[in-house]
C-alpha positions in Angstrom: 14.8 -24.1 33.3 13.7 -25.2 29.8 16.9 -26.8 27.9 18.0 -24.6 24.7 18.7 -27.3 21.7 22.2 -27.7 20.5 21.3 -25.5 17.1 20.3 -22.8 19.3 23.4 -22.6 20.8 25.8 -23.0 17.9 23.7 -21.0 15.1 24.1 -23.4 12.8 21.7 -24.2 10.2 21.9 -27.9 8.5 21.0 -29.0 5.2 18.2 -31.3 6.3 16.5 -27.9 7.9 16.9 -25.9 4.7 15.9 -28.7 2.5 12.7 -29.0 4.8 11.8 -25.5 4.3 12.6 -25.6 1.0 9.5 -28.4 0.6 7.3 -26.3 2.4 7.6 -23.4 0.1 4.4 -22.5 -2.4 5.4 -23.0 -5.9 5.2 -20.2 -8.4 5.8 -17.8 -6.0 8.4 -15.1 -6.7 10.1 -12.1 -4.7 9.9 -8.7 -6.2 13.5 -7.9 -5.8 15.5 -10.2 -8.0 13.0 -12.0 -9.5 13.6 -15.1 -8.1 10.9 -17.7 -8.3 10.4 -20.7 -5.6 10.4 -23.1 -8.3 14.3 -22.6 -8.5 14.6 -23.8 -5.2 12.3 -26.4 -5.3 13.9 -28.3 -8.2 17.2 -27.3 -7.1 19.4 -30.5 -6.7 20.8 -31.3 -3.1 24.1 -29.2 -3.1 22.0 -25.7 -3.2 20.8 -26.8 -0.1 24.4 -26.9 1.3 25.4 -23.7 0.1 22.4 -22.3 1.7 22.8 -24.1 4.6 26.5 -22.3 5.1 25.2 -19.2 3.7 22.6 -18.7 6.7 24.7 -20.2 9.3 27.5 -17.7 8.6 24.5 -14.8 8.5 23.7 -16.2 12.0 26.9 -16.4 13.7 28.2 -13.0 12.6 24.9 -10.9 12.5 25.3 -9.7 9.4 22.4 -10.0 6.4 23.3 -8.6 3.1 20.9 -5.5 1.8 19.1 -7.7 -1.1 17.8 -9.8 1.8 16.4 -6.8 3.6 14.7 -5.2 0.2 11.0 -5.9 0.0 8.7 -4.7 -2.7 5.2 -3.9 -2.1 2.7 -4.0 -4.8 -1.0 -3.5 -4.5 -3.5 -5.7 -5.0 -7.7 -5.5 -5.1 -9.6 -6.4 -1.8 -12.4 -7.4 -4.3 -12.8 -8.3 -7.6 -15.6 -6.4 -8.4 -14.6 -3.2 -7.4 -14.0 0.1 -8.4 -10.3 0.3 -9.7 -9.8 3.9 -9.4 -10.4 4.3 -6.0 -7.1 3.7 -3.6 -9.5 2.5 -0.7 -10.4 -0.7 -3.2 -6.6 -1.8 -2.9 -4.1 -3.2 0.0 -0.2 -3.4 -0.1 1.7 -6.5 0.3 5.1 -6.7 0.3 7.4 -9.1 -1.3 10.3 -10.5 0.2 13.8 -12.9 -0.6 13.0 -16.2 -1.3 15.5 -16.9 0.7 14.3 -14.9 3.9 11.3 -16.5 3.3 13.2 -19.9 3.9 14.9 -18.8 6.6 11.7 -18.0 8.3 10.4 -21.4 7.8 13.4 -22.8 9.3 13.2 -20.3 12.3 9.0 -20.7 12.3 10.1 -24.5 12.8 12.8 -23.9 15.7 9.9 -22.1 17.9 6.7 -24.2 16.6 6.6 -25.4 20.4 7.0 -22.3 21.6 4.7 -20.5 19.6 1.6 -23.3 19.6 
């Protein structure tokens, strides 16, 4: 039987996990909801990582996600640079989710990276 890591059992997220995930964010990316840029998190002091770790741990323990983290903004981008911009077939939609959701996703991807590869 596979041993479950301790952080899966306790639902706690550490400051170092948040810091590592923030470092993996791409610069100059923003969410479409509250216009929060990834640069804000990349250049923030270490205290922010502590508070985000507490927030994420609380979310996991209590099974609650705020509505602002569930919202995504769908925007259309063109498939080709040299296309007819009046034809809707030449566009595809992408969803911009919260920067905090991206950080949480990076943490979870790191947890399960061995299982996913």
